[in-house]
TIRO-2110 file (N, C-alpha, C; in Angstrom, 1 decimal):
// TIRO-2110
-18.2, 7.4, 22.0, N, 1, A
-17.9, 7.8, 20.7, CA, 1, A
-16.9, 6.8, 20.0, C, 1, A
-15.9, 6.4, 20.8, N, 2, A
-14.9, 5.4, 20.3, CA, 2, A
-15.6, 4.1, 19.9, C, 2, A
-16.5, 3.7, 20.7, N, 3, A
-17.2, 2.4, 20.5, CA, 3, A
-18.0, 2.5, 19.2, C, 3, A
-18.7, 3.6, 19.0, N, 4, A
-19.5, 3.9, 17.8, CA, 4, A
-18.6, 3.9, 16.5, C, 4, A
-17.5, 4.6, 16.6, N, 5, A
-16.5, 4.7, 15.5, CA, 5, A
-16.0, 3.3, 15.1, C, 5, A
-15.6, 2.5, 16.1, N, 6, A
-15.1, 1.2, 15.9, CA, 6, A
-16.1, 0.3, 15.2, C, 6, A
-17.3, 0.3, 15.7, N, 7, A
-18.4, -0.5, 15.2, CA, 7, A
-18.7, -0.1, 13.7, C, 7, A
-18.8, 1.2, 13.5, N, 8, A
-19.1, 1.7, 12.1, CA, 8, A
-17.9, 1.3, 11.2, C, 8, A
-16.7, 1.4, 11.6, N, 9, A
-15.6, 1.1, 10.7, CA, 9, A
-15.5, -0.4, 10.4, C, 9, A
-15.8, -1.2, 11.4, N, 10, A
-15.8, -2.7, 11.2, CA, 10, A
-16.9, -3.0, 10.2, C, 10, A
-18.0, -2.4, 10.3, N, 11, A
-19.1, -2.7, 9.3, CA, 11, A
-18.7, -2.2, 7.9, C, 11, A
-18.1, -1.0, 7.9, N, 12, A
-17.7, -0.5, 6.6, CA, 12, A
-16.6, -1.4, 5.9, C, 12, A
-15.8, -2.1, 6.7, N, 13, A
-14.8, -3.0, 6.1, CA, 13, A
-15.4, -4.4, 5.8, C, 13, A
-16.7, -4.5, 5.8, N, 14, A
-17.4, -5.7, 5.5, CA, 14, A
-17.2, -6.8, 6.5, C, 14, A
-17.0, -6.4, 7.7, N, 15, A
-16.9, -7.4, 8.8, CA, 15, A
-18.3, -8.0, 9.0, C, 15, A
-18.5, -9.3, 9.0, N, 16, A
-19.9, -9.8, 9.2, CA, 16, A
-20.6, -9.2, 10.5, C, 16, A
-21.8, -8.8, 10.3, N, 17, A
-22.5, -8.1, 11.4, CA, 17, A
-22.6, -9.0, 12.6, C, 17, A
-22.6, -10.3, 12.4, N, 18, A
-22.6, -11.2, 13.6, CA, 18, A
-21.3, -11.1, 14.4, C, 18, A
-20.2, -10.9, 13.7, N, 19, A
-19.0, -10.7, 14.4, CA, 19, A
-18.9, -9.4, 15.1, C, 19, A
-19.4, -8.3, 14.4, N, 20, A
-19.4, -7.0, 15.1, CA, 20, A
-20.3, -7.0, 16.3, C, 20, A
-21.4, -7.7, 16.2, N, 21, A
-22.3, -7.8, 17.3, CA, 21, A
-21.7, -8.5, 18.5, C, 21, A
-21.0, -9.6, 18.2, N, 22, A
-20.3, -10.4, 19.2, CA, 22, A
-19.2, -9.5, 19.9, C, 22, A
-18.4, -8.8, 19.1, N, 23, A
-17.4, -8.0, 19.7, CA, 23, A
-17.9, -6.9, 20.6, C, 23, A
-19.1, -6.4, 20.3, N, 24, A
-19.7, -5.3, 21.1, CA, 24, A
-20.5, -5.9, 22.3, C, 24, A
-20.7, -7.2, 22.3, N, 25, A
-21.4, -7.9, 23.4, CA, 25, A
-22.9, -7.7, 23.3, C, 25, A
-23.4, -7.5, 22.1, N, 26, A
-24.9, -7.4, 21.9, CA, 26, A
-25.5, -8.8, 21.9, C, 26, A
-26.7, -8.9, 22.5, N, 27, A
-27.4, -10.2, 22.5, CA, 27, A
-28.2, -10.5, 21.2, C, 27, A
-28.3, -9.4, 20.4, N, 28, A
-29.1, -9.6, 19.1, CA, 28, A
-28.5, -8.7, 18.1, C, 28, A
-28.3, -9.2, 16.9, N, 29, A
-27.6, -8.4, 15.8, CA, 29, A
-28.5, -7.2, 15.4, C, 29, A
-29.8, -7.2, 15.7, N, 30, A
-30.7, -6.1, 15.3, CA, 30, A
-30.3, -4.9, 16.1, C, 30, A
-29.8, -5.1, 17.3, N, 31, A
-29.3, -3.9, 18.2, CA, 31, A
-28.1, -3.3, 17.5, C, 31, A
-27.2, -4.1, 17.0, N, 32, A
-26.0, -3.6, 16.3, CA, 32, A
-26.4, -2.9, 15.1, C, 32, A
-27.3, -3.4, 14.3, N, 33, A
-27.7, -2.8, 13.0, CA, 33, A
-28.4, -1.5, 13.2, C, 33, A
-29.3, -1.4, 14.2, N, 34, A
-30.1, -0.2, 14.4, CA, 34, A
-29.2, 0.9, 15.0, C, 34, A
-28.2, 0.5, 15.7, N, 35, A
-27.3, 1.5, 16.4, CA, 35, A
-26.1, 2.0, 15.6, C, 35, A
-25.5, 1.0, 14.9, N, 36, A
-24.2, 1.3, 14.3, CA, 36, A
-24.1, 1.3, 12.8, C, 36, A
-25.1, 0.7, 12.1, N, 37, A
-25.0, 0.7, 10.6, CA, 37, A
-25.4, 2.0, 10.0, C, 37, A
-24.6, 2.5, 9.2, N, 38, A
-24.8, 3.8, 8.5, CA, 38, A
-24.6, 3.6, 7.0, C, 38, A
-25.2, 4.5, 6.3, N, 39, A
-25.1, 4.6, 4.9, CA, 39, A
-23.9, 5.4, 4.5, C, 39, A
-23.0, 4.8, 3.7, N, 40, A
-21.8, 5.5, 3.2, CA, 40, A
-21.9, 5.7, 1.7, C, 40, A
-21.9, 6.9, 1.2, N, 41, A
-22.1, 7.2, -0.2, CA, 41, A
-21.1, 6.4, -1.0, C, 41, A
-19.8, 6.4, -0.6, N, 42, A
-18.8, 5.7, -1.3, CA, 42, A
-19.2, 4.2, -1.5, C, 42, A
-19.8, 3.6, -0.6, N, 43, A
-20.2, 2.2, -0.7, CA, 43, A
-21.2, 2.0, -1.8, C, 43, A
-22.1, 3.0, -1.9, N, 44, A
-23.1, 2.8, -3.0, CA, 44, A
-22.5, 2.9, -4.4, C, 44, A
-21.5, 3.7, -4.5, N, 45, A
-20.8, 3.8, -5.8, CA, 45, A
-20.1, 2.5, -6.1, C, 45, A
-19.4, 1.9, -5.1, N, 46, A
-18.8, 0.6, -5.3, CA, 46, A
-19.7, -0.5, -5.6, C, 46, A
-20.9, -0.5, -4.9, N, 47, A
-21.9, -1.5, -5.1, CA, 47, A
-22.4, -1.4, -6.6, C, 47, A
-22.7, -0.2, -7.0, N, 48, A
-23.2, 0.0, -8.4, CA, 48, A
-22.2, -0.4, -9.4, C, 48, A
-20.9, -0.2, -9.2, N, 49, A
-19.8, -0.6, -10.1, CA, 49, A
-19.8, -2.1, -10.2, C, 49, A
-19.8, -2.8, -9.0, N, 50, A
-19.8, -4.2, -9.0, CA, 50, A
-21.0, -4.8, -9.8, C, 50, A
-22.2, -4.2, -9.6, N, 51, A
-23.4, -4.6, -10.3, CA, 51, A
-23.2, -4.4, -11.8, C, 51, A
-22.7, -3.3, -12.2, N, 52, A
-22.5, -3.0, -13.6, CA, 52, A
-21.5, -4.1, -14.2, C, 52, A
-20.5, -4.4, -13.5, N, 53, A
-19.5, -5.4, -14.0, CA, 53, A
-20.2, -6.8, -14.1, C, 53, A
-21.0, -7.1, -13.2, N, 54, A
-21.7, -8.4, -13.2, CA, 54, A
-22.7, -8.5, -14.4, C, 54, A
-23.5, -7.4, -14.6, N, 55, A
-24.4, -7.4, -15.7, CA, 55, A
-23.6, -7.4, -17.0, C, 55, A
-22.6, -6.7, -17.1, N, 56, A
-21.8, -6.7, -18.4, CA, 56, A
-21.2, -8.1, -18.7, C, 56, A
-20.9, -8.9, -17.7, N, 57, A
-20.4, -10.3, -17.9, CA, 57, A
-21.4, -11.1, -18.6, C, 57, A
-22.7, -10.8, -18.6, N, 58, A
-23.7, -11.6, -19.3, CA, 58, A
-23.8, -11.2, -20.7, C, 58, A
-23.4, -10.0, -21.1, N, 59, A
-23.6, -9.5, -22.4, CA, 59, A
-22.4, -9.7, -23.3, C, 59, A
-21.3, -10.2, -22.7, N, 60, A
-20.1, -10.4, -23.5, CA, 60, A
-20.1, -11.7, -24.3, C, 60, A
END
C-alpha cells in the first residue's frame, strides 16, 4: 500500500512517468501507468483552467 501511495503521489506531483517507473524498478513505463496512474478530479479542474487561460490569450 505504501508503494502504491508513493507512486500515485509522485505522478500527481507531475513527476515524469519515466522517473516514477525507474524509482519503482519497472522495466517498462506501461507497467507503471497501468498500475499506478489514477484520475484525480482536482487535476481535471486545473487542466481546464489552464486550457481556458491559454485560449483566452489568443482573444486578447
